[in-house]
N, C-alpha and C positions, 0 to 999 in steps of 0.2 A: 350212346345212351339213349334209352327210350324216354318218352315223356312222363312215365309213371315214376315219381321220385321215391316211392316206397319200395319198389323193386327194380332198381336200375339194371340194365343189361348192356354189357360191353361186347361188341362184335368186332372181330379182327378180319381184315381182308388182306390176303396175300397177293402181292403184285407178281410173284414168281413162285415156282415150286419150292417148298420148304421141306428139307430132309428132316427126318426124325432127330430130335436133339438140337437142330440148328434153329433156335428161337431167339429173336432179337426184338427189342422195342425201341422205337425212335419217335421223336416228336419232330414235326416239320420244322420248328424253329432251330433245331440243333443239327439238322442233317448237313448243312454247309459248314459248320464249325470245324475247328481242328479237333484232334483226339482229346486234348485236355478239356476243352469247353464242353464237348459232348459227354465225357466221363463225369464231369461236375454236375451237369444237368440231370444225367441219369441217376447219379447218387442222391441228388436232391429229390428226384421223383420216386425212385425205387428203394431208397434207403442207403445209408452210408457205407454199407459193406458190399453194395452191388458192383460187380465188375462185368462189363459187357464182354462177351466172348464171340461176337459175330466176326465174320471173316475180314470185314473192313478194319475193325479195331485191332484184331490180332495182327494184320499186315502193318498197320500204321504204328503199332507199339514198337516194333523192331525193324520195320521195313525189310522184313524177311519173307520171301515168297515160298520158302522150302516146305512150309507146313500147309500150303494151300494148293488145291487142285487147279488145273487149267480152267476148269468150269467156274471156280470161285474167283480166279483172277479176271476172267472175262466178265463175270457179273459185276465185280468191282470196277472194272474199266468202263462198262456200260453205265453204271451208277454215276461215275465221275463225269461222263459225257453229259448225262442228264442234268447234272448240277453245274455245268459249264466249267469244270476243272480239267481242261483239256490237257495240260502238262501231266497231271496225275494219270489220266486215262492212257496217254501215250506211253508212260513208263510201265504201266500194267500190261498193256498189249505187248511191249517189247519183252517183258518177262516170259510171256507165253511163247513168243516167236523164237526165243532162244532154244526152246526144246521142240517146238512145232512150227518150223519155218514155212511150211506149205499149208498152214491153216488159212484158207481163203477168207472165212468169215472174220477172223482176227485181222488179217491183212487189210480187209475192207474197213474195219473199224479203226485201225491204226491210220489209214489214209485220211479218214474223216476227222481224226483227232488233230 
């Protein structure tokens, strides 16, 4: 927000490429929380009917990777690493390696997790 209270401006900064239609909102305080605590915070912030459809929430809702691309799984694994959720990262990298066992970038990430 800018300093002019009469005409506030909100600016979004993406830390990675965002595909058309893949829009999510997170507050720093809730990024490390579990699915339920993040969902409650987002409903409080965005309204009671808000349902996040980001790749992380979609995956954690059913722990089903079949509807996510390898790129989305890699992004989730990297996010988990940044948040020191190493076991989660390892599981996500394993999902990618099931279908892409020679993906050296993922192999390197898996070794770091």
